[in-house]
C-alpha positions in Angstrom: -187.7 -146.1 78.4 -187.3 -147.4 81.9 -185.4 -150.1 83.8 -184.2 -153.3 82.2 -182.5 -156.4 83.6 -179.8 -158.0 81.6 -179.0 -161.7 82.3 -175.8 -163.1 80.9 -175.7 -166.9 81.3 -172.0 -167.6 80.8 -169.9 -170.7 81.0 -169.1 -170.5 84.7 -171.4 -167.8 86.1 -174.5 -165.8 85.5 -174.1 -162.1 85.6 -177.1 -159.8 86.1 -177.4 -156.1 85.8 -180.1 -153.5 86.3 -179.9 -150.7 83.7 -181.8 -147.4 83.9 -182.4 -146.5 80.2 -183.4 -142.9 81.1 -180.4 -142.1 83.4 -178.2 -144.3 81.1 -176.7 -146.0 84.1 -176.1 -149.5 85.5 -177.7 -149.4 88.9 -176.9 -152.9 90.1 -174.4 -155.6 89.2 -174.6 -159.1 90.6 -173.3 -162.6 89.8 -173.6 -166.2 90.9 -171.2 -169.0 90.0 -171.7 -172.6 88.9 -169.4 -175.4 88.0 -168.1 -177.2 85.0 -167.0 -180.7 86.0 -165.4 -183.7 84.3 -167.2 -187.0 83.9 -164.5 -188.8 81.9 -161.4 -188.2 79.7 -162.1 -184.9 77.8 -165.7 -185.0 78.9 -167.2 -182.0 80.6 -170.7 -181.4 81.9 -172.8 -179.0 84.0 -175.8 -179.4 86.3 -178.8 -177.7 84.7 -180.4 -177.3 88.1 -177.3 -175.6 89.5 -177.4 -173.2 86.6 -181.1 -172.6 87.0 -180.8 -172.0 90.7 -177.9 -169.5 90.1 -180.0 -167.6 87.5 -183.0 -167.4 89.8 -180.9 -166.5 92.9 -179.2 -163.6 90.9 -182.6 -162.5 89.6 -184.1 -162.5 93.1 -181.2 -160.3 94.3 -182.4 -157.7 91.8 -186.2 -158.4 92.2 -186.2 -157.9 95.9 -184.8 -154.4 95.5 -186.5 -153.4 92.2 -189.9 -155.1 92.1 -191.1 -153.4 88.9 -188.9 -153.4 85.8 -189.8 -152.9 82.1 -188.3 -156.1 80.9 -185.7 -158.9 81.4 -183.4 -159.6 78.5 -181.3 -162.8 78.2 -178.1 -163.7 76.5 -176.1 -166.9 77.0 -173.1 -168.9 76.0 -173.2 -170.6 72.6 -172.8 -174.3 71.9 -174.6 -176.1 74.8 -176.7 -179.2 74.6 -179.5 -180.4 76.9 -181.9 -183.3 76.4 -185.4 -182.8 77.7 -188.1 -185.5 78.4 -191.8 -185.3 77.5 -192.4 -183.0 80.5 -189.5 -180.7 79.3 -187.5 -181.8 82.3 -183.7 -182.4 81.9 -182.7 -186.0 81.2 -179.2 -185.4 82.4 -176.5 -182.7 82.5 -175.8 -179.8 80.1 -173.0 -180.6 77.7 -171.1 -177.2 77.3 -168.9 -176.1 74.4 -165.7 -177.0 76.3 -166.6 -180.7 76.2 -164.2 -182.6 73.8 -165.9 -186.0 73.5 -166.9 -185.4 69.9 -163.3 -184.9 68.5 -163.6 -188.3 66.7 -166.8 -187.2 65.0 -165.1 -183.9 63.9 -162.2 -185.9 62.4 -164.8 -188.1 60.6 -166.5 -185.1 59.0 -163.2 -183.4 58.1 -162.4 -186.4 55.8 -165.3 -185.3 53.7 -164.1 -182.0 52.2 -167.4 -181.1 50.6 -169.4 -181.7 53.8 -166.8 -179.6 55.7 -167.1 -176.8 53.3 -170.9 -177.0 53.3 -171.1 -176.7 57.1 -168.8 -173.7 57.1 -170.5 -171.9 54.2 -174.1 -172.8 55.1 -174.1 -173.2 58.9 -171.2 -170.7 59.5 -169.5 -173.3 61.7 -166.2 -175.0 61.0 -165.6 -178.6 62.0 -165.0 -178.3 65.7 -165.9 -180.2 68.9 -167.5 -177.1 70.4 -170.6 -177.4 68.2 -173.7 -179.3 69.3 -173.9 -180.8 65.8 -170.8 -183.0 66.5 -171.9 -183.8 70.1 -175.2 -185.1 68.7 -173.2 -187.2 66.2 -171.3 -188.6 69.3 -174.6 -189.5 71.0 -176.0 -191.1 67.8 -172.9 -193.3 67.6 -172.4 -194.0 71.3 -175.7 -193.5 73.2 -178.4 -193.5 70.6 -181.1 -194.2 73.2 -180.5 -190.7 74.6 -181.6 -189.1 71.3 -184.4 -191.6 70.9 -185.9 -190.9 74.3 -185.5 -187.1 74.2 -188.6 -185.1 73.4 -186.6 -181.9 72.8 -182.9 -181.0 72.3 -182.2 -177.5 73.5 -179.6 -175.0 74.6 -179.2 -173.9 78.3 -180.8 -170.5 77.3 -183.8 -172.3 75.7 -184.3 -174.1 79.0 -184.0 -171.0 81.2 -186.4 -169.1 79.0 -188.8 -172.0 79.3 -188.5 -172.0 83.1 -189.1 -168.3 83.2 -192.1 -168.1 80.8 -193.4 -171.7 80.2 -192.6 -171.3 76.4 -189.9 -173.4 74.8 -188.3 -171.7 71.8 -184.8 -171.1 70.4 -183.6 -167.7 69.2 -181.8 -167.6 65.9 -178.8 -166.0 67.5 -177.9 -168.9 69.9 -179.3 -171.4 67.4 -176.7 -170.3 64.8 -174.0 -171.7 67.2 -175.3 -175.2 66.9 -173.7 -176.1 63.6 -177.1 -177.1 62.1 -178.8 -173.8 61.4 -178.7 -172.3 57.9 -177.5 -168.8 58.8 -178.7 -167.4 55.4 -182.3 -168.7 55.5 -182.5 -168.8 59.4 -183.9 -172.4 59.3 -182.8 -175.7 60.8 -180.6 -177.9 58.6 -182.9 -180.9 59.2 -181.6 -183.2 56.4 -177.9 -183.2 57.4 -178.9 -183.4 61.1 -181.1 -186.5 60.4 -178.5 -188.1 58.2 -175.6 -187.8 60.5 -177.1 -187.6 64.0 -180.5 -189.2 63.6 -182.3 -186.2 65.1 -185.8 -185.5 63.8 -186.9 -181.9 63.3 -189.7 -182.5 65.8 -187.1 -182.7 68.6 -185.9 -179.1 67.9 -187.5 -176.0 69.3 -189.4 -173.5 67.2 -187.0 -170.7 65.9 -187.8 -167.1 66.9 -186.4 -163.6 66.7 -184.1 -162.4 69.5 -186.9 -159.9 70.2 -189.4 -162.6 70.9 -191.0 -162.0 74.4 -193.3 -163.6 76.8 -194.6 -162.8 80.3 -192.9 -164.4 83.2 -195.1 -167.1 84.8 -196.8 -166.2 88.1 -194.8 -168.9 89.8 -191.5 -167.5 88.6 -192.5 -163.9 89.5 -193.0 -165.1 93.1 -189.7 -167.0 93.0 -187.8 -163.9 91.8 -189.9 -161.3 93.5 -190.6 -159.4 90.2 -194.0 -158.0 89.6 -196.7 -160.1 87.9 -196.7 -159.7 84.2 -192.9 -158.9 83.9 -191.8 -159.3 80.3 -188.9 -161.6 79.3 -187.1 -161.2 75.9 -185.3 -164.3 74.7 -182.3 -162.1 73.5 -179.1 -163.0 71.7 -175.9 -164.9 72.2 -173.1 -163.8 74.6 -170.7 -163.4 71.6 -173.0 -160.9 70.0 -173.9 -159.2 73.3 -170.2 -158.9 74.3 -169.3 -157.2 71.0 -172.3 -154.8 71.2 -171.5 -154.0 74.8 -167.9 -153.4 74.0 -168.9 -150.4 71.7 -168.1 -152.1 68.4 -169.8 -150.9 65.2 -170.9 -152.8 62.1 -168.3 -153.6 59.4 -165.5 -151.3 60.7 -164.2 -152.7 64.0 -162.9 -155.8 65.8 -163.6 -156.9 69.4 -161.1 -159.0 71.4 -163.0 -160.8 74.2 -160.7 -162.3 76.8 -162.2 -164.4 79.6 -161.9 -168.1 80.3 -161.8 -168.7 76.6 -161.0 -166.0 74.1 -162.5 -164.8 70.9 -161.8 -162.1 68.3 -164.8 -161.1 66.2 -166.4 -158.5 64.1 -170.1 -157.5 63.6 -170.8 -157.6 59.9 -173.7 -156.9 57.6 -173.3 -160.1 55.7 -171.4 -163.4 56.1 -167.9 -163.7 54.5 -168.0 -164.7 50.9 -164.7 -166.4 51.3 -163.6 -167.5 54.8 -160.0 -166.4 55.3 -159.2 -169.5 57.4 -160.8 -172.9 58.0 -161.2 -171.8 61.7 -163.3 -168.7 61.0 -167.0 -168.9 62.0 -170.0 -166.7 61.3 -173.1 -166.6 63.6 -176.4 -164.7 63.5 -176.9 -161.6 65.6 -180.4 -161.0 64.5 -182.4 -160.8 61.2 -180.1 -158.1 59.8 -176.6 -158.7 61.1 -174.0 -161.3 61.7 -170.9 -161.8 63.9 -167.8 -163.5 62.5 -164.5 -164.4 64.0 -162.3 -167.0 65.6 -162.4 -168.5 69.1 -159.7 -170.3 71.1 -160.2 -172.4 74.2 -156.8 -171.2 75.5 -157.7 -167.9 77.1 -157.7 -166.8 80.8 -158.4 -170.4 81.8 -154.8 -171.2 80.9 -153.5 -168.5 83.3 -155.8 -170.0 86.0 -154.3 -173.5 85.2 -150.8 -172.2 85.6 -151.5 -170.4 88.9 -153.1 -173.4 90.5 -150.6 -176.0 89.2 -147.3 -174.2 89.4 -147.3 -170.9 91.3 -146.9 -170.3 95.0 -148.5 -166.8 94.6 -152.1 -165.8 93.9 -153.3 -163.9 90.9 -153.0 -160.5 92.4 -149.4 -161.1 93.6 -148.4 -162.4 90.2 -149.9 -159.5 88.3 -148.1 -157.1 90.6 -144.7 -158.8 90.0 -145.2 -158.5 86.2 -146.2 -154.8 86.6 -143.0 -154.1 88.6 -140.8 -155.7 85.9 -142.9 -154.6 82.9 -140.1 -152.9 81.0 -137.4 -155.3 82.1 -137.3 -157.2 78.8 -134.6 -159.0 76.9 -135.5 -161.1 73.9 -132.4 -163.3 74.3 -133.6 -164.4 77.8 -137.3 -164.4 77.2 -139.2 -167.6 78.0 -141.6 -168.7 75.3 -144.9 -170.3 76.3 -147.3 -172.1 74.0 -150.7 -172.0 75.7 -152.3 -175.1 74.2 -153.5 -176.7 77.4 -156.9 -177.3 75.8 -157.5 -178.4 72.2 -156.7 -175.6 69.9 -159.4 -174.5 67.4 -157.3 -172.2 65.2 -156.4 -172.3 62.3 -158.4 -175.5 62.6 -158.9 -178.2 65.2 -155.6 -179.8 66.3 -156.1 -182.1 69.3 -152.5 -183.1 69.2 -151.1 -179.6 70.2 -150.0 -179.3 73.8 -148.6 -176.6 76.0 -144.9 -176.1 76.4 -142.2 -173.7 77.7 -139.0 -173.0 75.7 -135.8 -171.2 76.8 -135.9 -172.1 80.5 -132.5 -171.6 82.0 -130.9 -171.6 85.4 -131.3 -167.8 85.8 -135.0 -167.9 84.8 -137.1 -166.3 87.5 -140.7 -167.0 88.4 -142.0 -163.7 87.2 -140.3 -164.4 83.8 -142.2 -167.7 83.5 -145.4 -166.1 84.7 -145.1 -163.3 82.3 -144.5 -165.8 79.5 -147.8 -167.4 80.3 -149.7 -164.2 79.7 -147.5 -163.4 76.7 -148.2 -166.8 75.2 -151.9 -166.4 75.4 -151.6 -163.0 73.8 -149.2 -164.1 71.1 -151.7 -166.7 70.1 -154.3 -164.0 70.0 -152.0 -162.0 67.7 -152.0 -164.7 65.0 -155.8 -164.9 65.3 -156.2 -161.1 65.1 -154.1 -160.9 61.9 -156.8 -163.1 60.3 -160.0 -161.7 61.8 -159.1 -158.1 61.0 -159.6 -159.1 57.3 -163.2 -160.1 57.9 -164.9 -156.6 58.2 -164.9 -154.1 55.3 -162.3 -152.2 57.3 -160.7 -152.2 60.8 -160.8 -148.7 62.1 -161.2 -149.6 65.8 -160.2 -152.4 68.2 -162.2 -152.9 71.3 -161.4 -155.2 74.3 -163.8 -156.8 76.7 -164.0 -159.7 79.1 -162.8 -160.5 82.6 -159.1 -160.1 81.8 -159.5 -156.4 80.9 -159.8 -155.7 84.7 -156.0 -156.1 84.8 -154.4 -153.1 83.2 -151.3 -155.1 82.5 -153.2 -157.4 80.2 -154.6 -154.7 77.9 -151.2 -152.8 77.9 -149.5 -156.0 76.8 -152.2 -156.8 74.2 -151.9 -153.3 72.7 -148.1 -153.7 72.3 -148.3 -157.2 70.9 -150.9 -156.4 68.2 -149.5 -152.8 67.8 -153.0 -151.4 67.8 -154.8 -148.7 69.9 -157.3 -150.6 72.1 -160.6 -149.2 73.5 -162.1 -150.5 76.7 -165.7 -149.3 76.8 -166.4 -150.5 80.4 -164.9 -153.0 82.8 -168.4 -153.7 84.2 -170.7 -156.4 82.9 -170.6 -155.3 79.3 -172.1 -158.5 77.9 -175.4 -158.1 79.8 -175.5 -154.5 78.9 -174.9 -155.3 75.3 -178.0 -157.6 75.3 -180.1 -154.6 76.6 -178.6 -152.2 74.1 -179.4 -154.6 71.3 -183.1 -154.6 72.4 -183.3 -150.9 72.7 -181.7 -150.2 69.3 -178.7 -148.5 67.8 -179.7 -144.9 68.6 -180.0 -145.7 72.3 -176.7 -147.6 72.2 -174.9 -144.5 70.8 -176.6 -142.3 73.4 -175.6 -144.6 76.2 -172.0 -144.9 75.0 -171.8 -141.1 75.0 -173.1 -141.0 78.6 -170.6 -143.7 79.6 -167.6 -142.0 78.0 -166.1 -141.2 81.4 -165.6 -145.0 81.8 -163.9 -145.2 78.5 -160.2 -146.2 78.6 -157.7 -145.9 75.7 -154.6 -148.0 75.5 -152.0 -146.9 73.0 -149.3 -149.3 72.0 -146.2 -148.6 74.2 -143.4 -147.7 71.8 -140.9 -149.0 74.3 -142.4 -152.5 74.0 -143.6 -152.8 70.4 -140.2 -153.7 68.8 -139.6 -156.2 71.6 -142.9 -157.9 71.1 -142.6 -158.0 67.3 -139.3 -159.9 67.7 -140.8 -162.1 70.3 -143.8 -162.9 68.1 -141.5 -163.9 65.2 -139.5 -166.2 67.5 -142.7 -167.6 69.0 -144.3 -168.3 65.6 -141.1 -169.8 64.2 -141.1 -172.5 66.9 -144.8 -173.1 66.9 
């Protein structure tokens, strides 16, 4: 028992919290942003040094106030690729999950039904551009010298853990998001990776438990101002940490995570025997549990896209206008929005889908169009939810987490669209907290949730809106 630092290395920012495990309180909450930038058509990358500097800057903001902590626990985004040279230095940029350059390789694999089925059933990953497996296929076919020259091929979390501790390993939780880990045996799928991407097993890090830990190097202690000998746990994925931090239990609940991207997932005791859709994935949480669900690229990032491209108002003004007209609904005049600004991954990869508005008329107002953007994102989540709720043994509770939960209007709308009671455990950095809770164990998590119950928010489906959204969903789905 003591103080723990949770470090959530997300897609566009690192979020760091300081948690007092005796007082059961988050004492400090900081974040530092970094960029995702384009380097060509559908090609996105990130600067590993910018991410590293952001992580260390955030850690220093904690370390200079709290010099002695019991441990630092990491979690990170899934599906990132970074090539390291013989000195374990980056050979270029990070390739994040959002990068779409490997769509041709996905389509190549999808022609082989047996291989597609094998990858989903064994690696838990459907055929999709988000996975490093397909990105490595792209490099093998387009820049084979990059793979040849690389000493190690890692995730961004592997690299950050190495920079903190001097030890290069990969935890089975993040590794299960590569598309080339056997989620049942917890080993690399070396044969298929060699055959399709020409990657030798020697180029992959050693696999370890999420509870694997090393001391921070003396150099990094000085850089972050933490005490010499501070322990760092490699931790789990942000998907697993987000669901744990949301309050979700095993085999009986679903978490809807709504940030830049969006995902609906459930923590389960075993992988699905039959996947209910070709877009459903299953990753490892740790040696005992799994997390299964569906992700879409078209989450809150689509709302940001709309605001920047079309609106004369900022986010806060837009949300306020929707709140003021929340019950002013008319299905006959409703604008329908299809949020496929980025390639859609459900029910399976479809790069040909694009965003569109329907039912625009002369008397359509800006708030009606803006509302339709939020509704379109949520209506797409509804069709995903209807599949994912079949994954756990039962669906007693629905939790919501992610940046969009900070807007009450979002969760109210979500509850009405899926016609389910929604629980928001905390609007603070729940993902970093989930990583710490995972380390401290289930008994501590339950105890902490009880202490945080004053932050708990319950959103019941608004009976005034449920019939409206049911009709709207049927119209939306009919014209999909």
